[in-house]
Residue frames as qw, qx, qy, qz and C-alpha x, y, z in Angstrom:
[[0.086, -0.334, 0.678, 0.648, -155.03, -85.07, 61.12],
 [0.673, 0.277, -0.092, -0.679, -157.63, -85.41, 58.37],
 [0.440, 0.280, -0.823, -0.225, -156.14, -88.73, 57.23],
 [0.131, -0.080, -0.941, 0.302, -157.71, -90.23, 60.44],
 [0.450, 0.037, 0.145, -0.881, -161.07, -88.48, 60.22],
 [0.662, 0.018, -0.556, -0.503, -162.59, -91.63, 58.80],
 [0.475, -0.062, -0.826, 0.298, -161.96, -93.41, 62.07],
 [0.135, -0.206, 0.335, -0.909, -163.70, -90.98, 64.13],
 [0.738, -0.220, -0.192, -0.608, -167.27, -92.70, 64.03],
 [0.802, -0.004, -0.584, 0.125, -165.54, -95.97, 64.98],
 [0.312, 0.092, -0.583, 0.745, -163.77, -94.27, 68.15],
 [0.393, -0.200, 0.194, -0.877, -167.00, -92.40, 69.16],
 [0.833, -0.153, -0.336, -0.412, -168.94, -95.70, 68.99],
 [0.721, 0.047, -0.596, 0.350, -166.19, -97.34, 71.04],
 [0.176, 0.182, -0.486, 0.837, -165.93, -94.65, 73.65],
 [0.508, -0.226, 0.059, -0.829, -169.71, -94.38, 74.22],
 [0.457, -0.131, 0.829, -0.294, -170.09, -98.08, 74.72],
 [0.760, 0.351, 0.074, -0.543, -172.26, -98.80, 71.73],
 [0.565, 0.478, -0.656, -0.146, -169.76, -101.03, 70.05],
 [0.000, 0.251, -0.899, 0.359, -169.12, -102.93, 73.21],
 [0.573, 0.137, 0.523, -0.616, -172.91, -103.43, 73.87],
 [0.748, 0.426, -0.191, -0.472, -173.40, -104.64, 70.36],
 [0.412, 0.427, -0.804, 0.037, -170.48, -107.01, 70.46],
 [0.214, -0.099, 0.843, -0.483, -171.59, -108.59, 73.82],
 [0.683, 0.263, 0.242, -0.637, -175.24, -108.80, 72.53],
 [0.776, 0.404, -0.377, -0.305, -174.24, -110.82, 69.38],
 [0.175, 0.338, -0.892, 0.243, -171.90, -113.13, 71.55],
 [0.452, 0.005, 0.677, -0.580, -174.73, -113.87, 73.81],
 [0.767, 0.363, -0.051, -0.527, -176.94, -114.73, 70.62],
 [0.532, 0.470, -0.699, -0.089, -174.26, -116.97, 69.43],
 [0.050, -0.232, 0.882, -0.406, -174.08, -118.65, 72.73],
 [0.653, 0.145, 0.312, -0.675, -177.90, -118.98, 72.68],
 [0.761, 0.384, -0.353, -0.386, -177.53, -121.10, 69.68],
 [0.326, 0.363, -0.846, 0.214, -174.92, -123.29, 71.23],
 [0.342, -0.081, 0.712, -0.608, -177.16, -123.80, 74.19],
 [0.780, 0.213, 0.131, -0.574, -180.08, -124.90, 72.10],
 [0.665, 0.420, -0.612, -0.087, -177.72, -127.48, 70.23],
 [0.076, 0.334, -0.841, 0.419, -176.45, -128.68, 73.46],
 [0.595, 0.042, 0.489, -0.637, -180.03, -129.39, 74.60],
 [0.849, 0.343, -0.168, -0.364, -180.75, -131.23, 71.38],
 [0.465, 0.406, -0.777, 0.121, -177.60, -133.30, 71.54],
 [0.277, -0.209, 0.732, -0.586, -178.42, -134.01, 75.26],
 [0.765, 0.160, 0.283, -0.556, -181.93, -135.31, 74.25],
 [0.804, 0.380, -0.392, -0.233, -180.66, -137.39, 71.37],
 [0.278, 0.435, -0.806, 0.289, -177.84, -138.83, 73.43],
 [0.352, -0.149, 0.703, -0.599, -179.94, -139.85, 76.32],
 [0.810, 0.254, 0.021, -0.528, -182.65, -141.34, 73.99],
 [0.720, 0.406, -0.561, -0.049, -180.11, -143.50, 72.19],
 [0.117, 0.366, -0.821, 0.422, -178.47, -144.47, 75.44],
 [0.607, -0.083, 0.479, -0.628, -181.79, -145.46, 77.07],
 [0.874, 0.297, -0.126, -0.364, -182.69, -147.73, 74.28],
 [0.489, 0.452, -0.726, 0.170, -179.18, -149.41, 74.47],
 [0.208, -0.321, 0.717, -0.582, -179.68, -149.95, 78.20],
 [0.652, 0.077, 0.501, -0.563, -183.06, -151.61, 77.55],
 [0.569, 0.388, -0.545, -0.480, -182.48, -153.43, 74.46],
 [0.108, 0.140, -0.980, 0.090, -182.38, -156.87, 76.39],
 [0.296, -0.481, -0.787, -0.250, -186.13, -156.56, 76.89],
 [0.196, -0.419, 0.063, -0.884, -188.46, -154.09, 78.27],
 [0.722, -0.482, -0.475, -0.144, -189.33, -155.95, 81.57],
 [0.699, -0.504, -0.315, 0.398, -188.80, -155.19, 85.14],
 [0.340, -0.706, 0.055, 0.619, -185.92, -152.66, 85.67],
 [0.386, 0.110, 0.557, 0.727, -185.16, -152.41, 81.81],
 [0.012, 0.756, 0.568, 0.325, -188.55, -150.67, 81.29],
 [0.322, -0.900, -0.177, 0.235, -187.78, -148.29, 84.12],
 [0.495, -0.374, 0.302, 0.724, -184.34, -147.49, 82.79],
 [0.289, 0.369, 0.579, 0.668, -185.72, -146.77, 79.44],
 [0.125, -0.870, -0.436, -0.195, -188.47, -144.43, 80.79],
 [0.433, -0.801, -0.076, 0.406, -186.04, -142.74, 83.11],
 [0.462, -0.216, 0.358, 0.782, -183.60, -141.91, 80.28],
 [0.163, 0.553, 0.572, 0.583, -186.32, -140.74, 77.96],
 [0.277, -0.888, -0.366, 0.013, -187.68, -138.44, 80.78],
 [0.505, -0.573, 0.150, 0.627, -184.04, -137.13, 81.47],
 [0.443, 0.207, 0.516, 0.703, -183.73, -136.59, 77.79],
 [0.010, 0.783, 0.517, 0.344, -186.80, -134.29, 77.79],
 [0.408, -0.862, -0.144, 0.262, -185.41, -132.39, 80.55],
 [0.511, -0.283, 0.322, 0.745, -182.18, -131.78, 78.62],
 [0.223, 0.520, 0.577, 0.589, -184.28, -130.53, 75.69],
 [0.221, -0.890, -0.388, -0.096, -186.05, -128.19, 78.02],
 [0.512, -0.633, 0.063, 0.578, -182.74, -126.96, 79.48],
 [0.423, 0.068, 0.431, 0.794, -181.46, -126.07, 75.97],
 [0.059, 0.728, 0.503, 0.462, -184.70, -124.06, 75.26],
 [0.401, -0.868, -0.263, 0.128, -184.62, -122.25, 78.59],
 [0.587, -0.463, 0.147, 0.648, -180.96, -121.43, 78.44],
 [0.356, 0.259, 0.462, 0.770, -181.18, -120.19, 75.05],
 [0.077, -0.824, -0.418, -0.375, -184.10, -117.93, 75.85],
 [0.493, -0.774, -0.114, 0.381, -182.24, -116.47, 78.83],
 [0.510, -0.246, 0.303, 0.766, -179.27, -115.54, 76.66],
 [0.205, 0.529, 0.527, 0.633, -181.56, -114.03, 74.01],
 [0.272, -0.849, -0.447, -0.074, -183.19, -111.95, 76.60],
 [0.517, -0.646, 0.091, 0.554, -179.98, -110.69, 78.25],
 [0.484, 0.126, 0.420, 0.757, -178.68, -109.90, 74.74],
 [0.001, 0.729, 0.465, 0.503, -181.70, -107.62, 74.15],
 [0.460, -0.836, -0.232, 0.191, -181.31, -106.09, 77.58],
 [0.547, -0.355, 0.222, 0.725, -177.64, -105.16, 76.82],
 [0.306, 0.349, 0.470, 0.751, -178.50, -103.60, 73.50],
 [0.143, -0.819, -0.418, -0.366, -181.13, -101.44, 75.11],
 [0.555, -0.502, -0.210, 0.629, -178.66, -100.09, 77.70],
 [0.181, 0.979, 0.083, 0.046, -178.30, -96.20, 77.28],
 [0.502, 0.574, -0.304, 0.571, -175.07, -94.33, 76.86],
 [0.672, -0.740, -0.002, 0.004, -173.27, -94.16, 80.29],
 [0.049, 0.806, -0.564, 0.172, -169.78, -93.41, 81.66],
 [0.388, -0.343, 0.828, -0.216, -169.93, -96.95, 83.23],
 [0.771, 0.252, -0.334, -0.480, -171.03, -99.14, 80.27],
 [0.501, 0.290, -0.813, 0.060, -168.81, -102.06, 81.23],
 [0.117, -0.111, 0.763, -0.626, -170.00, -102.18, 84.73],
 [0.664, 0.195, 0.197, -0.694, -173.66, -102.18, 83.62],
 [0.710, 0.294, -0.582, -0.267, -172.85, -105.07, 81.22],
 [0.270, 0.222, -0.869, 0.349, -171.18, -106.97, 84.06],
 [0.448, 0.028, 0.563, -0.694, -174.24, -106.64, 86.20],
 [0.784, 0.271, -0.093, -0.550, -176.42, -108.07, 83.47],
 [0.632, 0.347, -0.692, -0.046, -174.04, -110.88, 82.74],
 [0.057, -0.197, 0.813, -0.544, -173.93, -111.74, 86.48],
 [0.632, 0.141, 0.285, -0.706, -177.72, -111.95, 86.36],
 [0.772, 0.354, -0.392, -0.352, -177.49, -114.17, 83.33],
 [0.371, 0.335, -0.843, 0.198, -175.10, -116.54, 85.00],
 [0.322, -0.027, 0.723, -0.611, -177.28, -116.85, 88.06],
 [0.729, 0.261, 0.077, -0.628, -180.33, -117.59, 85.81],
 [0.704, 0.372, -0.575, -0.187, -178.60, -120.25, 83.88],
 [0.140, 0.217, -0.901, 0.350, -177.34, -121.92, 87.02],
 [0.508, 0.058, 0.486, -0.709, -180.81, -121.80, 88.44],
 [0.778, 0.328, -0.181, -0.504, -182.34, -123.41, 85.44],
 [0.471, 0.442, -0.763, 0.014, -179.52, -125.90, 85.14],
 [0.073, 0.147, -0.886, 0.433, -179.58, -127.30, 88.71],
 [0.586, 0.109, 0.331, -0.731, -183.41, -127.05, 89.02],
 [0.802, 0.326, -0.295, -0.405, -183.92, -129.31, 85.95],
 [0.372, 0.382, -0.821, 0.205, -181.09, -131.64, 87.17],
 [0.237, -0.139, 0.760, -0.589, -182.73, -131.91, 90.45],
 [0.739, 0.213, 0.249, -0.590, -186.24, -132.62, 89.23],
 [0.702, 0.443, -0.501, -0.245, -184.95, -134.72, 86.30],
 [0.281, 0.392, -0.821, 0.306, -182.64, -136.68, 88.57],
 [0.420, -0.092, 0.647, -0.629, -185.25, -137.31, 91.11],
 [0.847, 0.259, 0.055, -0.461, -187.68, -138.89, 88.59],
 [0.567, 0.461, -0.682, -0.023, -184.65, -140.84, 87.13],
 [0.055, -0.322, 0.844, -0.425, -183.97, -142.28, 90.65],
 [0.639, 0.083, 0.475, -0.600, -187.60, -143.22, 91.16],
 [0.871, 0.362, -0.024, -0.332, -188.00, -145.12, 87.85],
 [0.630, 0.507, -0.582, 0.083, -184.50, -146.71, 87.58],
 [0.831, -0.555, -0.014, 0.015, -183.81, -147.42, 91.38],
 [0.768, 0.126, -0.020, 0.627, -180.37, -146.12, 90.55],
 [0.266, -0.912, -0.050, 0.308, -178.69, -143.06, 92.15],
 [0.603, 0.694, -0.186, 0.347, -176.02, -141.08, 90.05],
 [0.227, -0.839, 0.402, -0.287, -174.37, -140.57, 93.28],
 [0.926, -0.233, 0.293, 0.048, -173.45, -144.16, 93.61],
 [0.792, 0.500, -0.029, 0.348, -170.97, -143.62, 90.69],
 [0.163, 0.802, -0.303, 0.488, -169.07, -141.25, 92.89],
 [0.872, -0.485, -0.058, -0.026, -168.39, -143.85, 95.72],
 [0.795, 0.121, -0.146, 0.576, -164.56, -143.75, 94.99],
 [0.222, 0.416, -0.180, 0.863, -164.47, -140.16, 96.04],
 [0.472, -0.693, -0.510, -0.189, -166.71, -140.56, 99.02],
 [0.585, -0.388, -0.304, 0.644, -164.07, -139.08, 101.34],
 [0.148, 0.057, 0.159, 0.974, -164.19, -135.85, 99.41],
 [0.507, -0.225, -0.239, -0.797, -167.97, -135.81, 98.93],
 [0.245, -0.106, 0.839, -0.474, -169.43, -137.48, 102.08],
 [0.674, 0.240, 0.300, -0.630, -172.86, -137.94, 100.43],
 [0.548, 0.442, -0.571, -0.421, -171.49, -139.88, 97.59],
 [0.184, 0.231, -0.949, 0.114, -170.80, -142.97, 99.54],
 [0.201, 0.279, 0.822, -0.454, -174.24, -143.10, 101.08],
 [0.365, 0.077, -0.378, -0.847, -176.33, -142.56, 97.91],
 [0.438, 0.220, 0.780, -0.389, -179.87, -143.94, 98.51],
 [0.090, -0.114, -0.749, -0.646, -182.44, -145.01, 95.96],
 [0.117, -0.586, -0.801, 0.044, -186.21, -145.25, 95.85],
 [0.058, -0.881, -0.393, -0.257, -188.56, -142.44, 96.95],
 [0.467, -0.828, 0.018, 0.309, -186.34, -140.96, 99.66],
 [0.607, -0.149, 0.408, 0.665, -183.26, -141.17, 97.31],
 [0.272, 0.589, 0.473, 0.596, -185.12, -139.11, 94.66],
 [0.236, -0.942, -0.221, -0.089, -186.20, -136.56, 97.12],
 [0.617, -0.619, 0.148, 0.462, -182.51, -136.26, 98.44],
 [0.535, 0.109, 0.412, 0.730, -181.24, -135.71, 95.02],
 [0.086, 0.767, 0.418, 0.479, -183.96, -133.11, 94.06],
 [0.407, -0.889, -0.155, 0.144, -183.46, -131.18, 97.42],
 [0.660, -0.437, 0.184, 0.583, -179.82, -130.98, 96.98],
 [0.374, 0.257, 0.444, 0.773, -179.79, -129.64, 93.43],
 [0.064, -0.833, -0.414, -0.363, -182.63, -127.22, 94.23],
 [0.503, -0.796, -0.058, 0.332, -180.60, -125.80, 97.02],
 [0.570, -0.159, 0.364, 0.720, -177.68, -125.42, 94.70],
 [0.245, 0.539, 0.495, 0.635, -179.88, -123.60, 92.26],
 [0.245, -0.915, -0.303, -0.105, -181.15, -121.18, 94.74],
 [0.577, -0.659, 0.076, 0.477, -177.81, -120.57, 96.21],
 [0.535, 0.082, 0.427, 0.724, -176.30, -119.94, 92.76],
 [0.118, 0.718, 0.441, 0.526, -178.85, -117.39, 91.75],
 [0.335, -0.922, -0.187, 0.049, -178.69, -115.51, 94.94],
 [0.648, -0.419, 0.191, 0.606, -174.89, -115.31, 94.86],
 [0.395, 0.213, 0.459, 0.767, -174.81, -113.99, 91.21],
 [0.040, -0.830, -0.417, -0.369, -177.66, -111.54, 91.79],
 [0.484, -0.815, -0.082, 0.309, -175.84, -110.23, 94.82],
 [0.545, -0.196, 0.337, 0.742, -172.75, -109.66, 92.64],
 [0.226, 0.566, 0.532, 0.587, -174.96, -107.92, 90.08],
 [0.268, -0.903, -0.319, -0.102, -176.44, -105.56, 92.69],
 [0.564, -0.613, 0.056, 0.551, -172.93, -104.95, 94.14],
 [0.441, 0.058, 0.350, 0.824, -171.74, -103.64, 90.68],
 [0.034, -0.780, -0.439, -0.444, -174.87, -101.47, 90.46],
 [0.501, -0.821, -0.143, 0.232, -173.94, -100.02, 93.96],
 [0.577, -0.308, 0.194, 0.731, -170.53, -99.21, 92.68],
 [0.224, 0.474, 0.444, 0.726, -171.94, -97.29, 89.79],
 [0.278, -0.861, -0.384, -0.185, -174.29, -95.42, 92.15],
 [0.576, -0.687, -0.053, 0.440, -171.38, -94.58, 94.46],
 [0.500, -0.024, 0.345, 0.794, -169.35, -93.34, 91.57],
 [0.004, 0.670, 0.443, 0.595, -172.28, -91.07, 90.36],
 [0.441, -0.862, -0.249, 0.031, -172.89, -89.68, 93.84],
 [0.598, -0.490, 0.040, 0.633, -169.35, -88.98, 94.27],
 [0.351, 0.251, 0.377, 0.820, -169.09, -87.09, 91.04],
 [0.157, -0.782, -0.416, -0.437, -172.28, -85.10, 91.90],
 [0.563, -0.742, -0.208, 0.299, -170.83, -84.24, 95.42],
 [0.628, -0.057, 0.190, 0.753, -167.81, -82.73, 93.71],
 [0.129, 0.367, 0.372, 0.843, -169.79, -80.23, 91.91],
 [0.327, -0.726, -0.595, -0.112, -172.50, -79.71, 94.48],
 [0.424, -0.573, -0.346, 0.611, -170.79, -77.42, 97.01],
 [0.178, -0.036, 0.200, 0.963, -170.23, -74.47, 94.64],
 [0.250, -0.420, -0.531, -0.692, -173.99, -74.37, 93.81],
 [0.550, -0.595, -0.586, 0.009, -175.25, -75.04, 97.44],
 [0.459, -0.170, -0.311, 0.815, -172.99, -72.58, 99.21],
 [0.090, -0.235, -0.114, -0.961, -174.96, -69.37, 98.07],
 [0.564, -0.467, -0.510, -0.452, -178.19, -71.06, 99.09],
 [0.629, -0.389, -0.523, 0.423, -176.80, -72.03, 102.69],
 [0.297, 0.028, -0.143, 0.944, -175.70, -68.37, 102.96],
 [0.357, -0.337, -0.322, -0.809, -179.22, -67.05, 102.02],
 [0.665, -0.452, -0.581, -0.125, -180.78, -69.56, 104.46],
 [0.607, -0.240, -0.439, 0.617, -178.37, -68.62, 107.27],
 [0.133, 0.291, -0.010, 0.947, -178.51, -64.84, 106.90],
 [0.457, -0.597, -0.246, -0.611, -182.06, -64.19, 108.29],
 [0.781, -0.495, -0.374, 0.071, -181.31, -66.28, 111.44],
 [0.596, -0.024, -0.186, 0.781, -178.06, -64.47, 111.98],
 [0.040, -0.452, -0.121, -0.883, -179.89, -61.22, 111.72],
 [0.607, -0.624, -0.299, -0.391, -182.44, -62.18, 114.20],
 [0.777, -0.367, -0.337, 0.385, -179.79, -63.28, 116.73],
 [0.448, 0.139, -0.098, 0.878, -178.12, -59.96, 116.50],
 [0.261, -0.630, -0.294, -0.670, -181.26, -58.02, 117.27],
 [0.014, -0.218, 0.680, -0.700, -181.52, -56.79, 120.90],
 [0.139, -0.407, -0.880, 0.203, -184.46, -58.16, 123.04],
 [0.191, -0.695, -0.401, -0.565, -187.58, -56.23, 123.19],
 [0.008, -0.321, 0.447, -0.835, -187.77, -53.62, 126.11],
 [0.425, -0.493, -0.758, 0.045, -189.82, -54.68, 129.08],
 [0.280, -0.836, -0.139, -0.450, -191.68, -52.35, 131.36],
 [0.338, 0.262, -0.641, 0.638, -189.76, -51.15, 134.48],
 [0.448, -0.584, -0.667, 0.117, -191.58, -51.81, 137.80],
 [0.123, -0.819, 0.002, -0.560, -192.65, -48.62, 139.83],
 [0.375, 0.158, -0.690, 0.599, -191.06, -48.01, 143.10],
 [0.381, -0.676, -0.620, 0.119, -192.81, -47.84, 146.46],
 [0.003, 0.839, -0.020, 0.544, -193.24, -44.19, 147.77],
 [0.677, -0.718, 0.057, -0.148, -192.50, -45.38, 151.26],
 [0.758, -0.459, 0.412, 0.210, -189.56, -47.65, 151.10],
 [0.228, 0.732, -0.474, -0.432, -188.54, -47.53, 147.38],
 [0.426, -0.134, 0.880, 0.163, -188.83, -51.17, 146.69],
 [0.252, 0.064, -0.666, -0.700, -190.15, -52.21, 143.29],
 [0.629, 0.116, 0.448, -0.624, -193.84, -52.93, 143.32],
 [0.393, 0.105, 0.895, 0.186, -195.29, -56.07, 141.89],
 [0.197, -0.040, -0.515, -0.833, -197.20, -55.58, 138.65],
 [0.512, -0.403, -0.592, -0.473, -200.98, -55.39, 139.56],
 [0.477, -0.370, -0.655, 0.454, -200.35, -55.48, 143.39],
 [0.147, -0.871, -0.207, -0.420, -202.34, -52.63, 145.24],
 [0.585, -0.797, 0.147, 0.011, -199.91, -52.90, 148.39],
 [0.244, 0.699, -0.659, 0.137, -195.96, -52.90, 148.61],
 [0.891, -0.076, -0.447, 0.034, -194.87, -56.45, 149.33],
 [0.559, 0.201, -0.500, 0.630, -192.07, -55.00, 151.74],
 [0.078, 0.031, -0.477, 0.875, -193.74, -52.33, 153.80],
 [0.075, 0.523, 0.845, -0.083, -197.41, -52.75, 153.01],
 [0.118, 0.472, 0.071, -0.871, -197.89, -49.15, 151.85],
 [0.611, 0.589, 0.512, -0.134, -200.75, -48.70, 149.42],
 [0.433, -0.042, 0.483, 0.760, -199.55, -48.18, 146.00],
 [0.235, 0.808, 0.331, -0.427, -200.73, -44.88, 144.48]]
């Protein structure tokens, strides 16, 4: 009906995935702004908290606490910047996706990659920042989890100093690496599903086009197999005993008569 003709551009944009791509891209840009603000709030919060912890005097441990808080605040600011950059990059990647019958799966693949990259950046910065925090403050964040030590075995045995900082960094770096591997694997799995769907669709239409070619290729071999073998010369019989003479032999192998 003509009354619905005005809606056709909208439905075309929705069916070919363009509207979905644009919507997801703008949502990611909005999340990028939130990530940047979160990093800024993280920075301000840790700076204020650090000065409150050290307001009794910048001597001994107080100076270390203040420096550790300030350093961790800088890592929060770096996290906001990197996380926002990842979201903006993936928003542009989704916008640049071409028209496809599998728009949603392609978007999910990129979103899985985005999630893995955010996890990698988050846990990497937490590991490095926490390591430096432990070194400067002689306090491990794991010690605050001692009440749930039975659930988290490492919480009750939190160590400080140089080895405690390394323990903290190694744990979070392993979590960062495991997170990005898992989500990249999920992204590749969705791509494999798309390729399987495409190959299945191609195979459904392939036999009709390939069958004539196969018949044309098989026809010459069938013709050759039906041809009789070439005639071979019949050996001459011996004049004396009638046995066939060997080709090129001057005498009969049976009776010794000279072949003539």
